[in-house]
N, C-alpha and C positions, 0 to 999 in steps of 0.2 A: 669246765675250764674252756675259755674260748682259744681259738687259733686265729692269728693275724699273719697273712702271709706277707713275707718279707720278699720284696722286688728290688733288684739292683737296676738302677738306670745307668747304662754304660756310658764312657766318657765321649764326648765330643760327637754329638749327634745333631747335626744341623736339621731342623724339621723338615726343610723341603727336600733333602737329600736321604733322610734316614727314615724313622719309624712313620709310616702313614698314619694318618688319623683313624683310619678303620681298624688299624692293627692295635692300636692302643685301646680303641673302645671295644673291640673283640676280647682282648685279654681281661680288662677290666670288667667288661660285663660278665663275662665268666666267672671271675673271682666273687663279683658282688652277689651272684646267685648262691654262693656257698657261704661266704663270709661277710661279717658287718663293717670290717675295716681293712684298710691294706696300709703296710709300711713300705714307703719308697726310701731308697737309700741312693741319693744322687752323687755319684763318684766325681763328677766335675765339681761339684760345690765342696765335697769333702776334702778331696786331695789337690783340687786347683782354685779353690775360691772362686769358681765360676759357675754357680748352680744354673740348672736349666729350667727356669722358672715357667716359661711358656708351655713347655712340654709337661711338666708336674701339674700345671693348671688344668691340663685336659683330664689328667688322672683324677684330680679332685673335683671336677665336674661330674664324674661318674660315680664315685663313692667316698665315704669319709676316710681320709688319709692322715697318717702320721708321717710327716716329711723330715728326714733327716737331709739337710742341704748344706751343711758345713758351718754352722754358726760360728763364728770367731769373737765377735763383739755384740754387745747388747742389742744395738740398732738392727744387726742382721735379721734378727727375730721377725721384723716387720715385713722383710722380703720373702721369708718362708710362708707367712700367713697371708700375704696378697694373692698367693696362689689358691686361696680357698680351702687350705689344709686344716684339717679339724684341730692337730697339734703340731707345733714346731718340736722338732726333737733336736735337743742340744746335748752333743756328746762331749766327754773330758777330752778326747783326742783332738778336738779342733778349738775348743773354748780357750782363749789365752789367759784367762784369769778367773778365778771363781767369783771375784766381785761383779764380772760381767753378766753373771747368771741372775744376780739380783736386779741389775738393771733391766734385763730382759724381762724379768716377771714384773716389774713396774710398768712396763710397756704393753703386756699381755699375759693373762694368766693362762693362755692355752699353751702351755709348755710341758713337754715330756723330758726328763733328764735321762740321759744314758750314759752308763759307766763302760768306757772302753778298756780292755784289759788284756794284757800279755805279759805274764810273769810280773805282774803288779799293774796298778791303775795307771793308764797312758795319759799322760798331760804334760804340758809345757811348764804349768804352773806348780811350783814345788809345794804349795799349800794343798794341792790335790794329788800329786803322783806320791806313791809310797805310803799313802795314808790307809789306816784301817778302814773298810767299807762301811762298817757301823757308824764311824765318826763323820765320814763324808756324807752318808745320807741323812745323819741328823741334821747337820748343817744346811742340807739342800731343803729338807721338810721345814726347817725353821725359816727358810726364805718364803715359802708358802706353797712350793711345788708338791704336787700330791700324786704324781705319777712317775714312776721309775722303771727303766728297762736295764737288766743286766745281763751279762753272758752266762751259759750254763755253768760255768766254773764258779760263779760267785751265788748261785741260787739258794744255798742253804744259809750263807751269811746275810745275804738279804731278806731272806724270809724271816729270819730270827729278829733283824732290824724292823721289818714290817710289823711284826707282833707288838713291838714296843711304840712304833711312831704311826702306824696306820695309814699307809700309802697305798695306792694301787700298783701293783708288782707285774710287770712282764719280763719273761725270760727267753732270750734268743736260744733256740734250740730246735732240734728235728720234732716234729710232730709226734713221732713214735716215743718220745720222752713224757707224754702227756700223763701216763699212768705214775711214773716216778716223781713228777713235780706236783701232782695233786695234792699229796699229803702236806706240802709244804705252803699250801695256801697261795699258790700263784695264781693270779687273776686270768693272765692269757700267755700263751707261747707265740713268740715272733718266730714264725717257722720259715726256714731258708730253703725249703723244697719246692719253690715256686719259680726259680730260674730269673732272667734278666729281660729288660727291654733293650734289645740290641739292634745296631745298624743294619739295614738290609744290605745283603752281599750283591 
């Protein structure tokens, strides 16, 4: 089972006043020596719909990247991928409607679907929120998406769905969970043990 470091890109970091190019390169260069991919969660994109595309492009230039930048509509997926990201991550918490996921897949097959979960699936779309995870993942796979990321709380249910539907499964969890997740057939852990890209003080 592989580990994919989860790195948060903190909000509102103008490049000229924030992270210097060499600091990004140093972090990503270090990660690339130990890992095959990195997961970037761009909080400006996710929470403010203002993704930091230029900054993410610098990361994508260094290593294969799963980029969650707050896709809301199908056309937003193009913005994510022009950074050079290997996959655009589309989360239920930002996607306005499940039909937009199908539209995004028509624009590019380089999509990873992420289930956001907090006492139930987080979504503004009633067709997504409150659904059984197995039903939602079936619909996602029917669209054509074959890579799905879920939080640790949904790992067992997603694993059961994977055995029927045959997708690649990532779980957001500490790297220390590797032993317990391996029997579930999880393909990789998105490990939150790697910190943030933060603005210089």
